C-alpha positions as a Markdown table, in Angstrom:
| # | Residue | x | y | z |
|---|---|---|---|---|
| 1 | Met | -105.7 | -148.9 | -41.0 |
| 2 | Val | -108.1 | -149.7 | -43.9 |
| 3 | Lys | -109.5 | -153.2 | -44.1 |
| 4 | Val | -112.6 | -154.9 | -47.1 |
| 5 | Thr | -113.9 | -157.7 | -46.7 |
| 6 | Ala | -115.7 | -160.0 | -49.3 |
| 7 | Lys | -119.6 | -159.2 | -49.3 |
| 8 | Gly | -120.4 | -162.8 | -50.4 |
| 9 | Pro | -118.1 | -166.0 | -51.9 |
| 10 | His | -118.6 | -165.0 | -55.3 |
| 11 | Glu | -117.5 | -161.4 | -55.1 |
| 12 | Asn | -115.4 | -160.4 | -58.1 |
| 13 | Phe | -111.8 | -159.3 | -57.1 |
| 14 | Arg | -112.1 | -156.1 | -59.3 |
| 15 | Lys | -114.7 | -155.2 | -57.1 |
| 16 | Leu | -113.3 | -155.7 | -53.9 |
| 17 | Leu | -110.2 | -153.8 | -55.1 |
| 18 | Arg | -112.5 | -151.0 | -56.1 |
| 19 | Arg | -113.8 | -150.9 | -52.7 |
| 20 | Phe | -110.5 | -150.9 | -51.0 |
| 21 | Lys | -109.3 | -148.4 | -53.1 |
| 22 | Lys | -112.2 | -145.6 | -52.5 |
| 23 | Ala | -112.0 | -146.8 | -48.3 |
| 24 | Cys | -108.1 | -146.0 | -48.8 |
| 25 | Asp | -109.4 | -142.6 | -50.6 |
| 26 | Asn | -111.6 | -141.7 | -47.7 |
| 27 | Ala | -109.2 | -142.8 | -45.3 |
| 28 | Gly | -106.5 | -140.3 | -46.8 |
| 29 | Val | -104.0 | -143.1 | -46.9 |
| 30 | Met | -102.6 | -141.7 | -50.2 |
| 31 | Arg | -102.4 | -138.0 | -48.9 |
| 32 | Glu | -100.2 | -139.1 | -45.8 |
| 33 | Ile | -97.9 | -141.3 | -47.7 |
| 34 | Lys | -97.0 | -138.5 | -49.7 |
| 35 | Arg | -96.7 | -136.0 | -47.1 |
| 36 | Arg | -94.3 | -138.7 | -45.2 |
| 37 | Ala | -92.4 | -139.3 | -48.4 |
| 38 | Tyr | -90.2 | -136.3 | -47.6 |
| 39 | Tyr | -88.8 | -134.4 | -44.6 |
| 40 | Glu | -90.7 | -131.3 | -43.9 |
| 41 | Lys | -89.1 | -128.8 | -41.9 |
| 42 | Pro | -91.4 | -127.5 | -38.8 |
| 43 | Ser | -91.3 | -123.9 | -40.3 |
| 44 | Asp | -92.7 | -125.2 | -43.1 |
| 45 | Lys | -95.3 | -127.4 | -41.4 |
| 46 | Arg | -96.8 | -124.3 | -39.8 |
| 47 | Arg | -97.0 | -122.3 | -43.0 |
| 48 | Arg | -98.8 | -125.3 | -44.6 |
| 49 | Glu | -101.1 | -125.7 | -41.6 |
| 50 | Arg | -101.4 | -121.9 | -41.6 |
| 51 | Arg | -102.6 | -121.4 | -45.3 |
| 52 | Arg | -104.9 | -124.5 | -44.8 |
| 53 | Gln | -106.8 | -122.1 | -41.8 |
| 54 | Val | -106.9 | -119.1 | -44.1 |
| 55 | Arg | -108.5 | -121.2 | -47.4 |
| 56 | Glu | -111.4 | -122.8 | -44.7 |
| 57 | Ala | -111.6 | -119.1 | -43.1 |
| 58 | Gln | -112.2 | -117.7 | -46.4 |
| 59 | Lys | -114.4 | -120.8 | -47.6 |
| 60 | Lys | -116.7 | -120.7 | -44.4 |
| 61 | Leu | -117.1 | -116.6 | -45.3 |
| 62 | Arg | -118.1 | -117.2 | -49.3 |
| 63 | Glu | -120.7 | -120.0 | -47.9 |
| 64 | Glu | -122.1 | -117.5 | -45.2 |
| 65 | Ser | -122.2 | -114.7 | -48.0 |
| 66 | Gln | -124.1 | -116.9 | -50.1 |
| 67 | Ser | -126.8 | -118.0 | -47.9 |
| 68 | Gln | -127.7 | -114.6 | -47.0 |
| 69 | Ser | -128.1 | -113.5 | -50.4 |
């Protein structure tokens, strides 16, 4: 749960709202809402997770090859 408190009695509402939106982005709230909006079959979940793992492995390999060069 994301909570944002005013830093002072005169903090502008727009600043407070901006901090709240940023906190929601960092916490992944909107991503989670979109993910849960529709039912996802277990096979699709596994496929999505496997693709994510492959992307991360490829990224790690690229970073390692760049650091060695």
